[in-house]
N, C-alpha and C positions, 0 to 999 in steps of 0.2 A: 504494499499499500504506499503510495506516494503521499507525503505530508505537504500540506499547504500553508502559506503564510496565514496567520490568523491572530486572534487576540493573545494567545499564548507566545507568540513570537515577540511581543512587546517586552516580555521579561529579559530576553537577550539584550535588547536596546537599553532597557533600564540599568542592567548590570554594567554594561559597557560605558554608559554615560556616568554612571556612579564612579567607575575606575578613573575615567578622564577628570571628573570633577574633584576628585580627592587627592590624587597623586600628581607630583611634578613630573612632566615629560619633556625632556630637552629644554630645561629650564623654565617651563611655562606651566602654571596650575591654573586651569579654568576656574575651579572654584574660589581661588584666592582672589583672581581678578574680579570676578563678579561681586563677591562679598566685599572687596575694598572699594568698589564703585557704589556700593550702597552704604557705605561707612559702617560696615558690621566687621568687628574684629576677626582676625583669621588665626591669631596666635594669642595664647594666654599672657605672654610677655611680648607686647607689640614693639616695644623699643628696639629689640634686636632679633625678632622674628625666632623666638625660642619659646620652650615650654610646651603646652598642650596645643596641637594643631586642630583647632575646631572645625576646619573644613572637612576633615576625614569624617567626623560624626555627623555632619549635615548630609553626607552621602547615604546614610541609612534611610533618608527620606526617599531614596531611589530604590535602594536594595530590598528593603522589607516588603514594599507591595509586589515586587517581582516575584517573590516566592509564591504566594497565594494565586497570582495570575497564572503562573506556569503549572501549579498543581492542578487548577481548574480546567485549563485547557491543554492538557498534557499531550494531545494528539497533534498539535501544530507544530510546525517547523520551528526549530531552535528553542522549544520551550524547555526541553530537557537540559539543554546546556545553559539556558538563562537561569533555571532553578539551581543547578549545582554551582554555578558562579556566584550567585547571590548567597547562597548558604556558605561558601567558602569565604567570601568577603565579610559576612556577618560574624563568622567564627573568628576571623583575623581581627576584626574591630573589637570583639568581646574579649579576646585574649590580650589585646593591647590595653583595654580598660583595666583587666586584672592585673597586669604587670605595672600599669602606671599608677595604681592605688598604693603600691608598697613603697 
């Protein structure tokens, strides 16, 4: 059975966008740029861009909805990949929170 693009395919797009939003790629971080434009701090220590990187946690707004979308529409193209990417990113972020609190 050939899978088609559908609602479940959005989960991969959300996961991919969350990754681009949260991490610096070739010296550019999309989330930092957008939040700076909106005058929202991106680091807990804004003086020298250190401490907690808040932008990573804003990416949860994209990753968390991707999981139920992929699970509900699991027969769509890229839904399974989107689900596992989202789960992996959530686990990484939660582990980061765990180690950050020590």
